[in-house]
Structure formats: C-alpha cells, structure tokens
N, CA, C, O and the ligand as a Tripos MOL2 file, in Angstrom:
@<TRIPOS>MOLECULE
protein
  281   279    71     0     0
PROTEIN
NO_CHARGES

@<TRIPOS>ATOM
      1 N           0.8470   -1.1850    0.0000 N.3       1 MET1
      2 CA          0.0000    0.0000    0.0000 C.3       1 MET1
      3 C           0.8870    1.2420    0.0000 C.2       1 MET1
      4 O           1.7330    1.4240    0.8760 O.2       1 MET1
      5 N           0.6760    2.0790   -0.9900 N.am      2 LYS2
      6 CA          1.5060    3.2650   -1.1160 C.3       2 LYS2
      7 C           0.6520    4.5230   -1.0730 C.2       2 LYS2
      8 O          -0.4480    4.5760   -1.6230 O.2       2 LYS2
      9 N           1.1880    5.5170   -0.4110 N.am      3 ASP3
     10 CA          0.5430    6.8220   -0.3690 C.3       3 ASP3
     11 C           1.5560    7.8680   -0.7700 C.2       3 ASP3
     12 O           2.7280    7.7860   -0.4030 O.2       3 ASP3
     13 N           1.1060    8.8440   -1.5200 N.am      4 ILE4
     14 CA          1.9550    9.9960   -1.7580 C.3       4 ILE4
     15 C           1.5610   11.0760   -0.7710 C.2       4 ILE4
     16 O           0.3960   11.4580   -0.6630 O.2       4 ILE4
     17 N           2.5660   11.5570   -0.0520 N.am      5 GLU5
     18 CA          2.3020   12.5880    0.9300 C.3       5 GLU5
     19 C           3.2030   13.7830    0.6680 C.2       5 GLU5
     20 O           4.2790   13.6590    0.0830 O.2       5 GLU5
     21 N           2.7430   14.9310    1.1100 N.am      6 GLN6
     22 CA          3.5650   16.1170    0.9650 C.3       6 GLN6
     23 C           4.1030   16.5150    2.3300 C.2       6 GLN6
     24 O           3.3650   16.6220    3.3100 O.2       6 GLN6
     25 N           5.3950   16.7270    2.3600 N.am      7 CYS7
     26 CA          6.0260   17.1460    3.6060 C.3       7 CYS7
     27 C           5.6620   18.5990    3.8960 C.2       7 CYS7
     28 O           5.8830   19.4700    3.0550 O.2       7 CYS7
     29 N           5.1140   18.8680    5.0640 N.am      8 PRO8
     30 CA          4.7330   20.2460    5.3790 C.3       8 PRO8
     31 C           5.9310   21.1310    5.6880 C.2       8 PRO8
     32 O           5.8010   22.3510    5.7840 O.2       8 PRO8
     33 N           7.0840   20.5230    5.8420 N.am      9 LYS9
     34 CA          8.2610   21.3050    6.2050 C.3       9 LYS9
     35 C           9.0430   21.7570    4.9750 C.2       9 LYS9
     36 O           9.3540   22.9390    4.8270 O.2       9 LYS9
     37 N           9.3610   20.7910    4.0800 N.am     10 CYS10
     38 CA         10.1530   21.1650    2.9110 C.3      10 CYS10
     39 C           9.3030   21.2300    1.6510 C.2      10 CYS10
     40 O           9.7710   21.7090    0.6190 O.2      10 CYS10
     41 N           8.0680   20.7590    1.7160 N.am     11 GLY11
     42 CA          7.1700   20.8680    0.5800 C.3      11 GLY11
     43 C           7.3620   19.8100   -0.4790 C.2      11 GLY11
     44 O           6.6450   19.8040   -1.4800 O.2      11 GLY11
     45 N           8.3140   18.9130   -0.2830 N.am     12 ASN12
     46 CA          8.5370   17.8520   -1.2590 C.3      12 ASN12
     47 C           7.6030   16.6780   -0.9990 C.2      12 ASN12
     48 O           7.0150   16.5430    0.0740 O.2      12 ASN12
     49 N           7.4890   15.8410   -2.0130 N.am     13 TYR13
     50 CA          6.5840   14.7050   -1.9100 C.3      13 TYR13
     51 C           7.3590   13.4310   -1.6190 C.2      13 TYR13
     52 O           8.5200   13.2860   -2.0020 O.2      13 TYR13
     53 N           6.7090   12.5390   -0.9520 N.am     14 PHE14
     54 CA          7.3170   11.2330   -0.7170 C.3      14 PHE14
     55 C           6.2310   10.1740   -0.6230 C.2      14 PHE14
     56 O           5.0750   10.4550   -0.3050 O.2      14 PHE14
     57 N           6.6440    8.9510   -0.9100 N.am     15 THR15
     58 CA          5.7070    7.8460   -0.7860 C.3      15 THR15
     59 C           6.0140    7.0860    0.4920 C.2      15 THR15
     60 O           7.1700    6.9590    0.8990 O.2      15 THR15
     61 N           4.9820    6.5940    1.1030 N.am     16 VAL16
     62 CA          5.1250    5.8280    2.3310 C.3      16 VAL16
     63 C           4.7020    4.3920    2.0540 C.2      16 VAL16
     64 O           3.6010    4.1250    1.5720 O.2      16 VAL16
     65 N           5.5900    3.5000    2.3660 N.am     17 GLU17
     66 CA          5.2840    2.0940    2.1810 C.3      17 GLU17
     67 C           5.3100    1.4140    3.5390 C.2      17 GLU17
     68 O           6.2630    1.5520    4.3070 O.2      17 GLU17
     69 N           4.2550    0.6860    3.8140 N.am     18 GLU18
     70 CA          4.1850    0.0030    5.1000 C.3      18 GLU18
     71 C           4.7310   -1.4080    4.9410 C.2      18 GLU18
     72 O           4.2990   -2.1590    4.0660 O.2      18 GLU18
     73 N           5.6660   -1.7520    5.7780 N.am     19 ARG19
     74 CA          6.2460   -3.0900    5.7220 C.3      19 ARG19
     75 C           5.9330   -3.8130    7.0220 C.2      19 ARG19
     76 O           6.1730   -3.3110    8.1210 O.2      19 ARG19
     77 N           5.3990   -4.9840    6.8570 N.am     20 PHE20
     78 CA          5.0300   -5.7200    8.0560 C.3      20 PHE20
     79 C           6.2110   -6.5170    8.5670 C.2      20 PHE20
     80 O           6.8700   -7.2420    7.8220 O.2      20 PHE20
     81 N           6.4540   -6.3700    9.8170 N.am     21 ALA21
     82 CA          7.6600   -6.9400   10.4000 C.3      21 ALA21
     83 C           7.4150   -8.3040   11.0300 C.2      21 ALA21
     84 O           8.3230   -8.8850   11.6230 O.2      21 ALA21
     85 N           6.2160   -8.8100   10.9070 N.am     22 GLY22
     86 CA          5.9540  -10.1430   11.4210 C.3      22 GLY22
     87 C           5.5470  -10.1780   12.8810 C.2      22 GLY22
     88 O           5.7020  -11.1950   13.5570 O.2      22 GLY22
     89 N           5.0270   -9.0610   13.3590 N.am     23 PHE23
     90 CA          4.5190   -9.0540   14.7240 C.3      23 PHE23
     91 C           3.0600   -8.6190   14.7020 C.2      23 PHE23
     92 O           2.7430   -7.4990   15.1020 O.2      23 PHE23
     93 N           2.1900   -9.4720   14.2490 N.am     24 PRO24
     94 CA          0.7780   -9.0760   14.1400 C.3      24 PRO24
     95 C           0.1690   -8.8080   15.5070 C.2      24 PRO24
     96 O           0.4730   -9.4810   16.4920 O.2      24 PRO24
     97 N          -0.6900   -7.8140   15.5350 N.am     25 GLY25
     98 CA         -1.3710   -7.4980   16.7750 C.3      25 GLY25
     99 C          -0.5600   -6.6300   17.7060 C.2      25 GLY25
    100 O          -1.0030   -6.3090   18.8090 O.2      25 GLY25
    101 N           0.6240   -6.2500   17.2690 N.am     26 CYS26
    102 CA          1.4800   -5.4270   18.1210 C.3      26 CYS26
    103 C           1.5780   -4.0440   17.5050 C.2      26 CYS26
    104 O           2.5310   -3.7360   16.7890 O.2      26 CYS26
    105 N           0.5980   -3.2250   17.7860 N.am     27 LYS27
    106 CA          0.5780   -1.8990   17.1570 C.3      27 LYS27
    107 C           1.3480   -0.8940   17.9930 C.2      27 LYS27
    108 O           1.0730   -0.6840   19.1740 O.2      27 LYS27
    109 N           2.3090   -0.2910   17.3450 N.am     28 GLU28
    110 CA          3.0890    0.7390   18.0270 C.3      28 GLU28
    111 C           3.1750    1.9550   17.1360 C.2      28 GLU28
    112 O           2.9120    1.8830   15.9360 O.2      28 GLU28
    113 N           3.5430    3.0670   17.7300 N.am     29 SER29
    114 CA          3.7510    4.2770   16.9480 C.3      29 SER29
    115 C           5.0850    4.1850   16.2340 C.2      29 SER29
    116 O           6.1370    4.0660   16.8620 O.2      29 SER29
    117 N           5.0260    4.2410   14.9170 N.am     30 GLU30
    118 CA          6.2400    4.1520   14.1160 C.3      30 GLU30
    119 C           6.4960    5.4990   13.4550 C.2      30 GLU30
    120 O           5.5730    6.1810   13.0100 O.2      30 GLU30
    121 N           7.7530    5.8590   13.4020 N.am     31 GLU31
    122 CA          8.1000    7.1340   12.7990 C.3      31 GLU31
    123 C           8.0890    7.0470   11.2850 C.2      31 GLU31
    124 O           8.5310    6.0570   10.7020 O.2      31 GLU31
    125 N           7.5830    8.0880   10.6620 N.am     32 ILE32
    126 CA          7.6440    8.2350    9.2170 C.3      32 ILE32
    127 C           8.4970    9.4650    8.9420 C.2      32 ILE32
    128 O           8.1070   10.5950    9.2370 O.2      32 ILE32
    129 N           9.6680    9.2190    8.3700 N.am     33 PHE33
    130 CA         10.6070   10.3100    8.1450 C.3      33 PHE33
    131 C          10.4820   10.8360    6.7260 C.2      33 PHE33
    132 O          10.2650   10.0690    5.7880 O.2      33 PHE33
    133 N          10.6190   12.1420    6.5730 N.am     34 CYS34
    134 CA         10.7420   12.7270    5.2490 C.3      34 CYS34
    135 C          12.0970   12.3220    4.6810 C.2      34 CYS34
    136 O          13.1230   12.5530    5.3200 O.2      34 CYS34
    137 N          12.1210   11.7210    3.4910 N.am     35 PRO35
    138 CA         13.3800   11.2150    2.9490 C.3      35 PRO35
    139 C          14.2170   12.2610    2.2410 C.2      35 PRO35
    140 O          15.3010   11.9460    1.7510 O.2      35 PRO35
    141 N          13.7550   13.4670    2.1740 N.am     36 HIS36
    142 CA         14.4780   14.4530    1.3830 C.3      36 HIS36
    143 C          15.6680   15.0190    2.1530 C.2      36 HIS36
    144 O          15.6560   15.1450    3.3770 O.2      36 HIS36
    145 N          16.6980   15.3540    1.3700 N.am     37 ASP37
    146 CA         17.9520   15.7920    1.9550 C.3      37 ASP37
    147 C          17.7630   17.0800    2.7470 C.2      37 ASP37
    148 O          17.0840   18.0070    2.3040 O.2      37 ASP37
    149 N          18.3620   17.1180    3.8990 N.am     38 GLY38
    150 CA         18.3550   18.3260    4.6890 C.3      38 GLY38
    151 C          17.0490   18.5820    5.4170 C.2      38 GLY38
    152 O          16.8650   19.6470    6.0050 O.2      38 GLY38
    153 N          16.1550   17.6340    5.3840 N.am     39 CYS39
    154 CA         14.8630   17.7910    6.0510 C.3      39 CYS39
    155 C          14.7590   16.7480    7.1530 C.2      39 CYS39
    156 O          15.0040   15.5630    6.9280 O.2      39 CYS39
    157 N          14.3960   17.1960    8.3320 N.am     40 ASP40
    158 CA         14.3290   16.2450    9.4420 C.3      40 ASP40
    159 C          12.9000   16.0730    9.9520 C.2      40 ASP40
    160 O          12.6720   15.6760   11.0950 O.2      40 ASP40
    161 N          11.9560   16.3780    9.0830 N.am     41 TYR41
    162 CA         10.5660   16.2580    9.4890 C.3      41 TYR41
    163 C          10.1580   14.7940    9.6230 C.2      41 TYR41
    164 O          10.5230   13.9640    8.7900 O.2      41 TYR41
    165 N           9.4210   14.4880   10.6440 N.am     42 TYR42
    166 CA          8.8290   13.1650   10.7420 C.3      42 TYR42
    167 C           7.5510   13.2470   11.5670 C.2      42 TYR42
    168 O           7.3330   14.1920   12.3250 O.2      42 TYR42
    169 N           6.7310   12.2470   11.3990 N.am     43 TYR43
    170 CA          5.5690   12.1200   12.2650 C.3      43 TYR43
    171 C           5.3670   10.6460   12.5680 C.2      43 TYR43
    172 O           6.0430    9.7910   11.9960 O.2      43 TYR43
    173 N           4.4710   10.3590   13.4330 N.am     44 THR44
    174 CA          4.2700    8.9630   13.8120 C.3      44 THR44
    175 C           2.8640    8.5180   13.4590 C.2      44 THR44
    176 O           1.9090    9.2950   13.4520 O.2      44 THR44
    177 N           2.7880    7.2350   13.1690 N.am     45 ARG45
    178 CA          1.4980    6.6390   12.8560 C.3      45 ARG45
    179 C           1.5060    5.2400   13.4620 C.2      45 ARG45
    180 O           2.5310    4.5580   13.4690 O.2      45 ARG45
    181 N           0.3870    4.8380   13.9520 N.am     46 ARG46
    182 CA          0.3370    3.5170   14.5800 C.3      46 ARG46
    183 C           0.3070    2.4370   13.5160 C.2      46 ARG46
    184 O          -0.4590    2.5030   12.5540 O.2      46 ARG46
    185 N           1.1470    1.4550   13.7080 N.am     47 SER47
    186 CA          1.2550    0.3850   12.7320 C.3      47 SER47
    187 C           1.7980   -0.8540   13.4120 C.2      47 SER47
    188 O           2.4670   -0.7720   14.4430 O.2      47 SER47
    189 N           1.5040   -2.0010   12.8250 N.am     48 ASN48
    190 CA          2.1580   -3.2060   13.3250 C.3      48 ASN48
    191 C           3.3210   -3.6130   12.4230 C.2      48 ASN48
    192 O           3.7790   -4.7560   12.4410 O.2      48 ASN48
    193 N           3.7790   -2.6540   11.6450 N.am     49 GLY49
    194 CA          4.9680   -2.8790   10.8360 C.3      49 GLY49
    195 C           5.8960   -1.7000   10.9810 C.2      49 GLY49
    196 O           5.8890   -1.0030   11.9960 O.2      49 GLY49
    197 N           6.6890   -1.4850    9.9630 N.am     50 VAL50
    198 CA          7.5250   -0.2880    9.9570 C.3      50 VAL50
    199 C           7.2640    0.4470    8.6530 C.2      50 VAL50
    200 O           6.7700   -0.1330    7.6860 O.2      50 VAL50
    201 N           7.5990    1.7280    8.6380 N.am     51 PHE51
    202 CA          7.3640    2.5270    7.4450 C.3      51 PHE51
    203 C           8.6670    2.8240    6.7320 C.2      51 PHE51
    204 O           9.6800    3.1550    7.3470 O.2      51 PHE51
    205 N           8.6110    2.6980    5.4250 N.am     52 GLN52
    206 CA          9.7420    3.0500    4.5860 C.3      52 GLN52
    207 C           9.2820    4.1890    3.6910 C.2      52 GLN52
    208 O           8.1950    4.1400    3.1150 O.2      52 GLN52
    209 N          10.1140    5.2080    3.5790 N.am     53 THR53
    210 CA          9.7220    6.3460    2.7510 C.3      53 THR53
    211 C          10.6590    6.4950    1.5660 C.2      53 THR53
    212 O          11.8530    6.2080    1.6570 O.2      53 THR53
    213 N          10.1040    6.9430    0.4640 N.am     54 TYR54
    214 CA         10.8760    7.1570   -0.7530 C.3      54 TYR54
    215 C          10.5490    8.5330   -1.3040 C.2      54 TYR54
    216 O           9.4190    9.0130   -1.2130 O.2      54 TYR54
    217 N          11.5620    9.1490   -1.8710 N.am     55 LYS55
    218 CA         11.3220   10.4260   -2.5260 C.3      55 LYS55
    219 C          10.3720   10.2430   -3.7000 C.2      55 LYS55
    220 O          10.4520    9.2590   -4.4360 O.2      55 LYS55
    221 N           9.4870   11.1880   -3.8590 N.am     56 ALA56
    222 CA          8.5320   11.1060   -4.9570 C.3      56 ALA56
    223 C           8.4610   12.4470   -5.6630 C.2      56 ALA56
    224 O           8.7310   13.4970   -5.0800 O.2      56 ALA56
    225 N           8.0940   12.3830   -6.9270 N.am     57 LYS57
    226 CA          7.8840   13.6210   -7.6600 C.3      57 LYS57
    227 C           6.4640   14.1020   -7.4340 C.2      57 LYS57
    228 O           5.5580   13.3020   -7.1990 O.2      57 LYS57
    229 N           6.2770   15.3900   -7.5040 N.am     58 PRO58
    230 CA          4.9250   15.9090   -7.3050 C.3      58 PRO58
    231 C           3.9690   15.3510   -8.3450 C.2      58 PRO58
    232 O           4.3140   15.2440   -9.5210 O.2      58 PRO58
    233 N           2.7830   15.0020   -7.9160 N.am     59 PRO59
    234 CA          1.8040   14.4700   -8.8590 C.3      59 PRO59
    235 C           1.4630   15.5100   -9.9130 C.2      59 PRO59
    236 O           1.2590   16.6860   -9.6140 O.2      59 PRO59
    237 N           1.4060   15.0390  -11.1670 N.am     60 LYS60
    238 CA          1.1230   15.9720  -12.2550 C.3      60 LYS60
    239 C          -0.3740   16.1670  -12.4200 C.2      60 LYS60
    240 O          -1.1680   15.2310  -12.3250 O.2      60 LYS60
    241 N          -0.7170   17.3940  -12.6650 N.am     61 LYS61
    242 CA         -2.1350   17.6920  -12.8370 C.3      61 LYS61
    243 C          -2.6200   17.2070  -14.1940 C.2      61 LYS61
    244 O          -3.7490   16.7370  -14.3300 O.2      61 LYS61
    245 N          -1.7510   17.3270  -15.2010 N.am     62 GLU62
    246 CA         -2.1380   16.9020  -16.5440 C.3      62 GLU62
    247 C          -1.3060   15.7010  -16.9530 C.2      62 GLU62
    248 O          -0.0770   15.7550  -16.9370 O.2      62 GLU62
    249 N          -1.9630   14.6420  -17.3120 N.am     63 ALA63
    250 CA         -1.2670   13.4150  -17.6940 C.3      63 ALA63
    251 C          -1.2890   13.2150  -19.1930 C.2      63 ALA63
    252 O          -1.0690   12.1050  -19.6790 O.2      63 ALA63
    253 N          -1.5490   14.2700  -19.9220 N.am     64 ASN64
    254 CA         -1.7130   14.1280  -21.3740 C.3      64 ASN64
    255 C          -0.4060   14.3210  -22.1360 C.2      64 ASN64
    256 O          -0.3750   14.2200  -23.3620 O.2      64 ASN64
    257 N           0.6570   14.5960  -21.4130 N.am     65 LYS65
    258 CA          1.8970   14.8910  -22.1080 C.3      65 LYS65
    259 C           2.6150   13.6370  -22.5910 C.2      65 LYS65
    260 O           3.6280   13.7200  -23.2860 O.2      65 LYS65
    261 N           2.0890   12.4890  -22.2220 N.am     66 GLU66
    262 CA          2.7200   11.2260  -22.6190 C.3      66 GLU66
    263 C           2.5070   10.9380  -24.0980 C.2      66 GLU66
    264 O           3.2500   10.1580  -24.6940 O.2      66 GLU66
    265 N           1.5130   11.5560  -24.6830 N.am     67 ILE67
    266 CA          1.2070   11.2900  -26.0870 C.3      67 ILE67
    267 C           2.2540   11.9490  -26.9780 C.2      67 ILE67
    268 O           2.3510   13.1750  -27.0450 O.2      67 ILE67
    269 N           3.0200   11.1290  -27.6470 N.am     68 LYS68
    270 CA          4.0590   11.6620  -28.5170 C.3      68 LYS68
    271 C           3.6480   11.5090  -29.9730 C.2      68 LYS68
    272 O           2.8810   10.6160  -30.3330 O.2      68 LYS68
    273 N           4.1670   12.3850  -30.7840 N.am     69 ASP69
    274 CA          3.8310   12.3060  -32.2040 C.3      69 ASP69
    275 C           4.5640   11.1460  -32.8630 C.2      69 ASP69
    276 O           5.7460   10.9070  -32.6140 O.2      69 ASP69
    277 N           3.8300   10.4350  -33.7070 N.am     70 LYS70
    278 CA          4.4360    9.2630  -34.3580 C.3      70 LYS70
    279 C           4.5840    9.5080  -35.8490 C.2      70 LYS70
    280 O           5.0730    8.6400  -36.5710 O.2      70 LYS70
    281 ZN         10.6450   17.2620    4.1950 Zn       71 ZN71
@<TRIPOS>BOND
     1     1     2 1
     2     2     3 1
     3     3     4 2
     4     3     5 am
     5     5     6 1
     6     6     7 1
     7     7     8 2
     8     7     9 am
     9     9    10 1
    10    10    11 1
    11    11    12 2
    12    11    13 am
    13    13    14 1
    14    14    15 1
    15    15    16 2
    16    15    17 am
    17    17    18 1
    18    18    19 1
    19    19    20 2
    20    19    21 am
    21    21    22 1
    22    22    23 1
    23    23    24 2
    24    23    25 am
    25    25    26 1
    26    26    27 1
    27    27    28 2
    28    27    29 am
    29    29    30 1
    30    30    31 1
    31    31    32 2
    32    31    33 am
    33    33    34 1
    34    34    35 1
    35    35    36 2
    36    35    37 am
    37    37    38 1
    38    38    39 1
    39    39    40 2
    40    39    41 am
    41    41    42 1
    42    42    43 1
    43    43    44 2
    44    43    45 am
    45    45    46 1
    46    46    47 1
    47    47    48 2
    48    47    49 am
    49    49    50 1
    50    50    51 1
    51    51    52 2
    52    51    53 am
    53    53    54 1
    54    54    55 1
    55    55    56 2
    56    55    57 am
    57    57    58 1
    58    58    59 1
    59    59    60 2
    60    59    61 am
    61    61    62 1
    62    62    63 1
    63    63    64 2
    64    63    65 am
    65    65    66 1
    66    66    67 1
    67    67    68 2
    68    67    69 am
    69    69    70 1
    70    70    71 1
    71    71    72 2
    72    71    73 am
    73    73    74 1
    74    74    75 1
    75    75    76 2
    76    75    77 am
    77    77    78 1
    78    78    79 1
    79    79    80 2
    80    79    81 am
    81    81    82 1
    82    82    83 1
    83    83    84 2
    84    83    85 am
    85    85    86 1
    86    86    87 1
    87    87    88 2
    88    87    89 am
    89    89    90 1
    90    90    91 1
    91    91    92 2
    92    91    93 am
    93    93    94 1
    94    94    95 1
    95    95    96 2
    96    95    97 am
    97    97    98 1
    98    98    99 1
    99    99   100 2
   100    99   101 am
   101   101   102 1
   102   102   103 1
   103   103   104 2
   104   103   105 am
   105   105   106 1
   106   106   107 1
   107   107   108 2
   108   107   109 am
   109   109   110 1
   110   110   111 1
   111   111   112 2
   112   111   113 am
   113   113   114 1
   114   114   115 1
   115   115   116 2
   116   115   117 am
   117   117   118 1
   118   118   119 1
   119   119   120 2
   120   119   121 am
   121   121   122 1
   122   122   123 1
   123   123   124 2
   124   123   125 am
   125   125   126 1
   126   126   127 1
   127   127   128 2
   128   127   129 am
   129   129   130 1
   130   130   131 1
   131   131   132 2
   132   131   133 am
   133   133   134 1
   134   134   135 1
   135   135   136 2
   136   135   137 am
   137   137   138 1
   138   138   139 1
   139   139   140 2
   140   139   141 am
   141   141   142 1
   142   142   143 1
   143   143   144 2
   144   143   145 am
   145   145   146 1
   146   146   147 1
   147   147   148 2
   148   147   149 am
   149   149   150 1
   150   150   151 1
   151   151   152 2
   152   151   153 am
   153   153   154 1
   154   154   155 1
   155   155   156 2
   156   155   157 am
   157   157   158 1
   158   158   159 1
   159   159   160 2
   160   159   161 am
   161   161   162 1
   162   162   163 1
   163   163   164 2
   164   163   165 am
   165   165   166 1
   166   166   167 1
   167   167   168 2
   168   167   169 am
   169   169   170 1
   170   170   171 1
   171   171   172 2
   172   171   173 am
   173   173   174 1
   174   174   175 1
   175   175   176 2
   176   175   177 am
   177   177   178 1
   178   178   179 1
   179   179   180 2
   180   179   181 am
   181   181   182 1
   182   182   183 1
   183   183   184 2
   184   183   185 am
   185   185   186 1
   186   186   187 1
   187   187   188 2
   188   187   189 am
   189   189   190 1
   190   190   191 1
   191   191   192 2
   192   191   193 am
   193   193   194 1
   194   194   195 1
   195   195   196 2
   196   195   197 am
   197   197   198 1
   198   198   199 1
   199   199   200 2
   200   199   201 am
   201   201   202 1
   202   202   203 1
   203   203   204 2
   204   203   205 am
   205   205   206 1
   206   206   207 1
   207   207   208 2
   208   207   209 am
   209   209   210 1
   210   210   211 1
   211   211   212 2
   212   211   213 am
   213   213   214 1
   214   214   215 1
   215   215   216 2
   216   215   217 am
   217   217   218 1
   218   218   219 1
   219   219   220 2
   220   219   221 am
   221   221   222 1
   222   222   223 1
   223   223   224 2
   224   223   225 am
   225   225   226 1
   226   226   227 1
   227   227   228 2
   228   227   229 am
   229   229   230 1
   230   230   231 1
   231   231   232 2
   232   231   233 am
   233   233   234 1
   234   234   235 1
   235   235   236 2
   236   235   237 am
   237   237   238 1
   238   238   239 1
   239   239   240 2
   240   239   241 am
   241   241   242 1
   242   242   243 1
   243   243   244 2
   244   243   245 am
   245   245   246 1
   246   246   247 1
   247   247   248 2
   248   247   249 am
   249   249   250 1
   250   250   251 1
   251   251   252 2
   252   251   253 am
   253   253   254 1
   254   254   255 1
   255   255   256 2
   256   255   257 am
   257   257   258 1
   258   258   259 1
   259   259   260 2
   260   259   261 am
   261   261   262 1
   262   262   263 1
   263   263   264 2
   264   263   265 am
   265   265   266 1
   266   266   267 1
   267   267   268 2
   268   267   269 am
   269   269   270 1
   270   270   271 1
   271   271   272 2
   272   271   273 am
   273   273   274 1
   274   274   275 1
   275   275   276 2
   276   275   277 am
   277   277   278 1
   278   278   279 1
   279   279   280 2
@<TRIPOS>SUBSTRUCTURE
     1 MET1         2 RESIDUE 1 A MET
     2 LYS2         6 RESIDUE 1 A LYS
     3 ASP3        10 RESIDUE 1 A ASP
     4 ILE4        14 RESIDUE 1 A ILE
     5 GLU5        18 RESIDUE 1 A GLU
     6 GLN6        22 RESIDUE 1 A GLN
     7 CYS7        26 RESIDUE 1 A CYS
     8 PRO8        30 RESIDUE 1 A PRO
     9 LYS9        34 RESIDUE 1 A LYS
    10 CYS10       38 RESIDUE 1 A CYS
    11 GLY11       42 RESIDUE 1 A GLY
    12 ASN12       46 RESIDUE 1 A ASN
    13 TYR13       50 RESIDUE 1 A TYR
    14 PHE14       54 RESIDUE 1 A PHE
    15 THR15       58 RESIDUE 1 A THR
    16 VAL16       62 RESIDUE 1 A VAL
    17 GLU17       66 RESIDUE 1 A GLU
    18 GLU18       70 RESIDUE 1 A GLU
    19 ARG19       74 RESIDUE 1 A ARG
    20 PHE20       78 RESIDUE 1 A PHE
    21 ALA21       82 RESIDUE 1 A ALA
    22 GLY22       86 RESIDUE 1 A GLY
    23 PHE23       90 RESIDUE 1 A PHE
    24 PRO24       94 RESIDUE 1 A PRO
    25 GLY25       98 RESIDUE 1 A GLY
    26 CYS26      102 RESIDUE 1 A CYS
    27 LYS27      106 RESIDUE 1 A LYS
    28 GLU28      110 RESIDUE 1 A GLU
    29 SER29      114 RESIDUE 1 A SER
    30 GLU30      118 RESIDUE 1 A GLU
    31 GLU31      122 RESIDUE 1 A GLU
    32 ILE32      126 RESIDUE 1 A ILE
    33 PHE33      130 RESIDUE 1 A PHE
    34 CYS34      134 RESIDUE 1 A CYS
    35 PRO35      138 RESIDUE 1 A PRO
    36 HIS36      142 RESIDUE 1 A HIS
    37 ASP37      146 RESIDUE 1 A ASP
    38 GLY38      150 RESIDUE 1 A GLY
    39 CYS39      154 RESIDUE 1 A CYS
    40 ASP40      158 RESIDUE 1 A ASP
    41 TYR41      162 RESIDUE 1 A TYR
    42 TYR42      166 RESIDUE 1 A TYR
    43 TYR43      170 RESIDUE 1 A TYR
    44 THR44      174 RESIDUE 1 A THR
    45 ARG45      178 RESIDUE 1 A ARG
    46 ARG46      182 RESIDUE 1 A ARG
    47 SER47      186 RESIDUE 1 A SER
    48 ASN48      190 RESIDUE 1 A ASN
    49 GLY49      194 RESIDUE 1 A GLY
    50 VAL50      198 RESIDUE 1 A VAL
    51 PHE51      202 RESIDUE 1 A PHE
    52 GLN52      206 RESIDUE 1 A GLN
    53 THR53      210 RESIDUE 1 A THR
    54 TYR54      214 RESIDUE 1 A TYR
    55 LYS55      218 RESIDUE 1 A LYS
    56 ALA56      222 RESIDUE 1 A ALA
    57 LYS57      226 RESIDUE 1 A LYS
    58 PRO58      230 RESIDUE 1 A PRO
    59 PRO59      234 RESIDUE 1 A PRO
    60 LYS60      238 RESIDUE 1 A LYS
    61 LYS61      242 RESIDUE 1 A LYS
    62 GLU62      246 RESIDUE 1 A GLU
    63 ALA63      250 RESIDUE 1 A ALA
    64 ASN64      254 RESIDUE 1 A ASN
    65 LYS65      258 RESIDUE 1 A LYS
    66 GLU66      262 RESIDUE 1 A GLU
    67 ILE67      266 RESIDUE 1 A ILE
    68 LYS68      270 RESIDUE 1 A LYS
    69 ASP69      274 RESIDUE 1 A ASP
    70 LYS70      278 RESIDUE 1 A LYS
    71 ZN71       281 GROUP 0 **** ****
C-alpha cells in the first residue's frame, strides 16, 4: 500500500510504504521520516509494521503529455 504525501516542512513529496515486520497485533507508533535531503521532518502513525519512505515527484495535474507524435 503506497501513499503519496507532501512534507509540510520542505514541501517535497514522498511515498510511504508500510512493511510488516511479522509481529501481528502489536501496534506501536512508528516514525515516518521525510526522505528528502536536509529535512528532518517526521511524524508517527500507529502500525504493526515499519514505514519506509521514498522520494517522490509531485503528482502531475495533466497526464496528457505522454502522447508523442508518431
Ligand atoms: Zn521534508
């Protein structure tokens, strides 16, 4: 399950991937760190796994640019 989120501190986007660590039923607050350089923003969310974050590009409003002339 992936979500694109925007960091309120640096304004960059990142995806959050939840990874289950094999401890079902053990919900703890896990930190979600902004993966962008020079940014130390994080927040916590309850999960029974751990969160991995990846840098993401901002979602494009127009997806029509993929059409190339042939
Ligand atoms: Zn950030």
